[in-house]
C-alpha positions in Angstrom: 37.1 -30.6 -78.7 35.6 -27.5 -77.1 31.8 -27.0 -77.3 30.4 -23.7 -76.3 26.9 -23.7 -74.7 25.0 -20.6 -75.5 22.9 -18.5 -73.1 19.4 -17.4 -73.9 20.7 -14.0 -74.7 23.3 -15.4 -77.1 20.7 -17.7 -78.8 18.6 -14.6 -79.3 21.5 -12.9 -81.2 21.9 -16.1 -83.2 18.2 -16.1 -84.0 18.5 -12.6 -85.5 21.6 -13.5 -87.5 19.9 -16.6 -88.9 16.7 -14.8 -89.7 18.8 -12.4 -91.7 20.2 -15.3 -93.6 16.7 -16.7 -94.2 15.6 -13.3 -95.5 18.7 -13.1 -97.8 17.8 -16.5 -99.3 14.3 -15.1 -99.8 15.8 -12.1 -101.6 18.0 -14.4 -103.8 14.9 -16.6 -104.6 13.3 -13.6 -106.4 16.1 -13.6 -109.0 16.7 -17.3 -109.6 15.6 -17.9 -113.2 17.1 -18.9 -116.6 19.6 -16.4 -117.9 20.9 -15.1 -114.5 24.5 -15.6 -113.6 25.7 -16.9 -110.3 27.8 -13.7 -109.9 24.6 -11.6 -110.1 23.1 -13.6 -107.3 26.3 -13.1 -105.2 26.1 -9.3 -105.6 22.4 -9.3 -104.6 23.3 -11.3 -101.5 26.2 -9.2 -100.4 24.3 -6.0 -100.8 21.4 -7.3 -98.8 23.5 -8.6 -96.0 25.6 -5.4 -95.7 22.5 -3.2 -96.0 21.1 -5.0 -93.0 24.2 -4.2 -90.9 25.9 -7.6 -91.1 29.0 -9.1 -92.8 28.9 -11.9 -95.3 30.9 -14.6 -93.4 31.9 -16.6 -96.4 33.8 -13.7 -98.1 37.5 -14.2 -97.7 36.9 -17.3 -95.6 40.2 -19.2 -95.2 40.9 -22.3 -97.2 43.4 -24.9 -96.0 43.9 -26.0 -99.6 44.4 -22.7 -101.3 43.1 -19.1 -101.7 40.3 -17.7 -99.4 36.8 -17.9 -100.7 36.2 -14.9 -103.0 32.4 -14.4 -102.7 29.6 -13.9 -100.3 27.6 -17.0 -101.1 28.3 -20.5 -102.4 26.4 -21.2 -105.6 26.5 -24.9 -106.5 24.8 -25.9 -109.7 23.6 -29.4 -110.6 26.5 -31.8 -110.0 28.3 -29.3 -107.7 27.7 -30.5 -104.2 29.1 -27.5 -102.2 31.4 -24.4 -102.4 30.6 -23.4 -106.0 32.2 -20.0 -106.6 29.9 -17.4 -108.2 31.1 -16.1 -111.6 29.9 -14.5 -114.8 30.4 -17.7 -116.8 27.9 -19.8 -114.9 24.5 -18.9 -116.4 21.4 -20.6 -115.0 19.4 -22.7 -117.5 15.9 -24.1 -117.4 16.0 -27.4 -115.6 19.0 -26.6 -113.5 19.1 -26.8 -109.7 21.3 -24.5 -107.6 22.2 -24.8 -103.9 22.8 -21.4 -102.4 24.7 -21.6 -99.1 24.7 -18.3 -97.1 26.3 -17.1 -94.0 26.1 -13.7 -92.1 27.8 -12.3 -89.0 25.5 -10.0 -87.1 26.2 -8.6 -83.6 29.1 -11.0 -83.1 27.2 -14.2 -83.9 26.8 -16.3 -87.1 23.9 -17.4 -89.2 24.2 -20.2 -91.7 21.6 -21.9 -94.0 21.4 -23.4 -97.5 18.5 -24.1 -99.9 18.5 -25.9 -103.2 16.3 -24.1 -105.8 14.8 -25.3 -109.0 15.4 -23.2 -112.1 12.4 -23.2 -114.3 11.0 -26.7 -115.0 13.0 -29.4 -113.3 12.6 -33.2 -113.9 10.4 -35.2 -111.5 13.5 -37.3 -110.7 15.5 -34.3 -109.6 12.5 -32.9 -107.7 12.3 -36.1 -105.7 16.0 -35.8 -104.8 15.3 -32.3 -103.4 12.3 -33.4 -101.5 14.0 -36.4 -99.9 17.0 -34.2 -98.9 14.7 -31.6 -97.3 12.8 -34.4 -95.5 16.1 -35.8 -94.2 17.0 -32.3 -92.8 13.9 -32.2 -90.7 14.3 -35.8 -89.6 17.8 -34.9 -88.4 16.4 -31.9 -86.6 13.8 -34.1 -84.8 16.8 -35.9 -83.2 18.6 -32.8 -82.2 17.4 -32.7 -78.6 19.2 -32.8 -75.3 19.9 -36.3 -74.1 20.4 -37.7 -77.6 23.7 -38.0 -79.5 25.2 -36.6 -82.7 24.9 -40.2 -84.2 21.1 -40.0 -83.8 21.0 -37.0 -86.2 23.3 -38.7 -88.8 21.5 -42.0 -88.6 18.1 -40.4 -89.3 19.5 -38.6 -92.3 21.4 -41.6 -93.7 18.5 -44.1 -93.2 16.0 -41.9 -94.9 18.2 -41.1 -98.0 19.9 -44.5 -98.5 16.6 -46.3 -98.3 15.6 -44.3 -101.4 18.8 -45.2 -103.2 20.6 -41.9 -102.8 24.2 -41.3 -101.8 25.1 -39.7 -98.5 28.2 -37.5 -98.5 30.7 -38.5 -95.9 33.6 -36.0 -96.3 31.6 -32.9 -95.5 29.5 -32.4 -92.4 27.4 -30.0 -90.4 29.0 -28.2 -87.5 28.7 -26.3 -84.3 28.1 -22.6 -84.8 28.2 -19.4 -82.7 30.7 -16.7 -82.5 32.6 -18.7 -85.1 31.1 -20.0 -88.3 32.5 -23.5 -87.7 32.7 -24.7 -84.1 32.7 -28.2 -82.5 31.1 -30.6 -82.8 31.1 -31.9 -86.3 27.6 -33.1 -87.4 27.9 -36.0 -89.9 25.0 -37.0 -92.1 25.6 -40.6 -91.3 26.1 -42.6 -88.1 24.9 -45.0 -85.5 22.1 -44.2 -83.1 23.3 -43.5 -79.6 26.9 -42.8 -80.7 29.0 -39.6 -80.7 28.8 -36.4 -78.7 26.0 -36.1 -76.2 23.7 -33.3 -77.1 23.1 -30.7 -74.4 20.7 -27.8 -74.0 22.4 -24.6 -75.2 24.3 -26.2 -78.0 23.8 -24.6 -81.4 24.5 -26.7 -84.6 24.1 -26.5 -88.3 22.5 -29.6 -89.8 23.1 -29.9 -93.5 22.4 -33.0 -95.5 24.3 -33.2 -98.8 22.8 -36.0 -100.9 23.7 -37.3 -104.3 21.5 -38.7 -107.0 24.2 -41.4 -107.8 27.4 -42.4 -106.2 28.5 -40.4 -103.2 32.2 -40.1 -104.4 33.4 -36.5 -104.6 36.0 -34.7 -106.7 37.7 -31.4 -105.9 38.1 -28.9 -108.8 41.3 -27.1 -109.6 40.1 -23.9 -107.8 40.5 -25.9 -104.5 37.0 -25.0 -103.4 34.4 -26.5 -105.8 33.3 -30.0 -104.9 31.5 -32.1 -107.5 30.1 -35.6 -107.8 32.5 -37.7 -109.6 29.8 -39.3 -111.7 28.4 -36.0 -112.8 24.9 -36.6 -111.3 23.1 -33.9 -109.4 23.3 -33.3 -105.7 21.1 -31.4 -103.2 21.9 -29.5 -100.0 19.6 -28.1 -97.4 20.8 -26.6 -94.1 19.3 -25.1 -90.9 20.9 -23.7 -87.8 19.2 -25.0 -84.7 19.4 -24.5 -80.9 19.2 -27.6 -78.8 16.7 -27.8 -76.0 15.1 -30.6 -74.0 12.2 -32.1 -75.9 12.5 -30.2 -79.2 15.1 -28.2 -81.2 14.4 -24.6 -82.2 15.1 -23.9 -85.9 16.8 -20.5 -85.8 17.1 -20.1 -89.6 14.1 -20.0 -91.9 12.9 -21.2 -95.3 9.6 -19.3 -94.8 10.2 -16.6 -97.4 11.7 -18.9 -100.0 8.8 -21.4 -99.7 6.2 -18.6 -99.9 7.8 -17.5 -103.2 7.8 -21.1 -104.4 4.1 -21.4 -103.8 3.2 -18.3 -105.7 
C-alpha cells in the first residue's frame, strides 16, 4: 500500500477539480426530470467538463472484468447501486431516483463526487433512504481527521444506516484520490472504531456510502459494469472528496448548487 500525502498546493488543485465536479452535478440537476434519458445527462456532463478545461475521468476507465467504461458519468437508477451506463433506453420516470457519479481530471488532479436525485414525486420511504445515506456521509466525514483510523469512518456510516434497518454495501468502497482517481487506502462503509489505516494530515479520500433499502446483496449485470441489488429494492449513493487535517476534514467537493436547485 502506498499512500500519497498532498501538499497545500496539491490540495488547492484538488479543490478546483472537485468544485468543477460539484458544478457539473449542479448543471445535471437542472435537467433531471421525467422523460429525460440517461444518455442526455451524460452528454450534458461531458460538454460541461470539457468546456471547463477538464477531462471526464470515467470515460474509457479500465474494467478488470470487461470493456472500458463508455460514458462520462455513471447513472444508476432505482435498484442500480453503482456504475449504471447512460443510454437512450433508460428514460427517467416520475418517482425514480438516480445516483449520478461524476469525476473530472483538471490540472493533473482528480475530483469525484456522487449525488442521488429524486425524479418528480418520490415516496416518503425512498426519501428517508436518501436522507439517511446523506447523513451517514457527513457522519463519516466527521471521523475523517488526523489521528483517527479508516475504521472510524466505516463504523460511523455502518452504525447509522444499520440502526435504521438499511443494508450497507461491503463489496464497493471509497478510496484515496489524487493524481489517480483510485489510490490507497480503501475506505469501506463498515468497520470497527480504531481499526485500519491511521489517518494523517494531507491524505485525500473519497467517502461514499452505498446503502440499500433491503438486503445488501449485489448482482453484476452482463455488461460487467452495472451493479444492482439482488432483491430489486432501491439504493442510494452519496460521495464527497475530502482532505484530512487535524481537528476537521475539509470537504473539497460540493453539493451547494444541487441543494440550491432542490430548494427552489
